[in-house]
Structure formats: structure tokens, C-alpha cells
C-alpha positions in Angstrom: 0.0 0.0 0.0 1.4 3.4 -0.9 1.7 6.3 1.4 -1.0 8.7 0.3 -1.7 10.5 3.5 -0.7 13.9 2.0 -3.6 13.5 -0.5 -6.1 13.5 2.2 -4.9 16.7 3.8 -2.8 15.0 6.4 0.9 15.9 6.1 3.5 14.1 8.2 5.5 16.9 9.7 7.5 17.4 12.9 5.4 18.6 15.7 8.2 20.8 16.9 7.3 24.5 17.4 10.5 26.5 16.7 8.8 29.8 17.4 9.6 31.2 20.8 6.7 31.8 23.1 5.2 35.3 23.1 5.3 37.0 26.5 2.8 39.8 26.9 4.1 42.8 28.9 1.9 43.7 31.9 2.5 46.5 34.4 3.0 44.9 37.8 1.3 47.7 39.5 -1.8 48.6 37.5 -2.1 45.5 35.3 -2.1 47.5 32.0 -1.0 45.2 29.1 0.9 46.4 26.1 1.8 44.8 22.8 5.1 43.1 22.8 7.6 45.2 20.9 10.6 42.9 21.5 11.2 39.2 22.1 11.3 38.7 25.9 13.0 35.8 27.5 10.3 35.4 30.2 7.1 36.9 31.6 9.2 38.7 34.3 11.3 40.4 31.6 8.2 41.4 29.7 6.5 42.7 32.9 9.6 44.7 33.8 9.6 46.4 30.3 5.9 47.2 30.7 6.4 48.6 34.2 9.3 50.8 33.0 7.1 52.3 30.3 3.7 52.5 32.2 2.5 55.9 33.2 0.7 54.9 36.4 1.9 56.5 39.7 3.4 53.4 41.2 5.3 52.6 38.1 6.7 56.2 38.0 7.8 55.8 41.7 9.4 52.4 40.8 11.3 54.0 37.9 12.6 56.8 40.0 13.7 54.5 42.8 15.4 52.2 40.3 17.2 55.2 38.7 18.4 56.4 42.1 19.8 53.0 42.9 21.6 52.8 39.5 23.0 56.3 40.0 24.2 55.4 43.5 26.0 52.3 42.2 27.7 54.4 39.5 28.7 57.0 42.1 30.2 54.3 44.3 32.2 53.0 41.5 33.5 56.5 40.7 34.3 57.0 44.4 36.4 53.9 44.5 38.3 55.1 41.3 38.9 58.5 42.9 40.2 56.9 46.1 42.6 54.8 44.0 43.9 58.0 42.4 44.3 59.6 45.8 46.2 56.4 46.8 48.6 57.0 43.9 49.0 60.6 45.0 49.9 59.4 48.5 52.4 57.0 47.1 54.1 59.8 45.2 54.4 61.7 48.5 55.7 58.7 50.5 52.5 58.3 52.6 51.3 54.8 53.2 47.6 54.5 52.7 46.6 51.0 53.8 43.7 49.1 52.4 41.9 49.4 55.8 42.2 53.2 55.6 40.9 53.1 52.0 37.9 51.1 53.2 37.2 53.7 56.0 37.4 56.6 53.5 35.1 54.6 51.1 32.6 54.1 53.8 32.6 57.8 54.6 32.2 58.6 50.9 29.2 56.3 50.7 27.7 58.1 53.7 28.2 61.4 51.8 26.6 59.9 48.6 23.6 58.6 50.7 23.2 62.0 52.3 23.8 60.7 55.8 26.6 63.3 56.3 27.4 66.4 54.3 31.2 66.2 54.7 33.9 64.2 56.3 37.6 64.9 57.1 40.5 62.6 57.8 43.9 63.7 59.0 46.9 61.4 58.5 50.6 62.1 59.2 51.1 64.8 56.6 47.9 64.6 54.7 44.3 65.8 55.1 41.5 64.2 53.1 38.2 66.1 52.9 35.1 64.4 51.4 32.1 66.6 50.7 29.0 66.6 48.6 29.7 68.3 45.3 27.4 70.2 42.8 28.9 68.5 39.7 29.7 65.1 41.2 28.3 63.1 44.1 31.5 63.4 46.2 34.5 65.8 45.9 37.7 64.4 47.5 40.3 67.0 48.3 43.8 65.9 49.5 46.0 68.6 51.1 49.6 67.8 51.7 51.5 69.4 54.6 53.5 71.6 52.2 50.3 73.2 50.9 49.9 71.2 47.6 46.4 70.2 46.9 44.9 67.4 44.8 41.2 67.4 44.1 39.0 64.7 42.4 
């Protein structure tokens, strides 16, 4: 008997579905659904995208909070880089800035970033470090050597 299933409208094909599932973005606060504009890996990714674009009050507060956290993390990375450059300055002036002292200065800088304190000052043997909230950057670090030379980042 010959194989004539295809003549009856029945075609032997793989039942595999190669198309990825469609995830519909839904705001996690108000439930507003949007049309998917990109392929999302999961429902959580789709919901995050919808929440970031939604105009409801809770989504706006969520966006602001998330932006503040991202800015804080970027400022902490920049603070650590600036402390490393201060460490290089100290090495050039034969001042030993230990990792423990760097961690203390970093903690003080994070307190300035978070608004817990407005400024902080450290005095070492021949060096004074001042950390303060800046208008152009989150933290301004000013190093003053005993001979009056200053270094600011």
C-alpha cells in the first residue's frame, strides 16, 4: 500500500514548534497590558519592560527608585576610582595609605553619597583628606599635603 496521507490533507511533519513563546508585557502595579515590541525571555522580563514604560503613579515611583539605585551604584564605582587615584597621590608623597584606611574613606564617601553626612575629614601624618557633597559630582575628594599642595578629584 502506498503512502498517500498527503492527498487526504494529512501531512507528516515534525510537531516541533520552533517559534519562541510570546510574552505579553503587563505592568506589575496597575495591570495594563501592552503589545510586545521585542522578544522577551520570560514573563518577568516582559513585565519589567511594561512597568518601566507605564504611566501609572506606582510605576513612576518604581522607575525613580530604580534610577536612584543605579546612580548610587555608578557614584560608588566612581568614588572607588577616585580613592585609587588619591592612593597614587599618597604613594608619590611617600605616605602609606593602607587598604583598611581606604575602606574607611570609602565608607565615609558612601555616607556622603547617601546624604547621611554632608562632609567628612581625615587627618593622616602629613595629609588631610576632605570628602564633601559636590554640585557637579556626588563626592568631591580634596587631598591637602603638609607643604600646601592640593589634589582634588
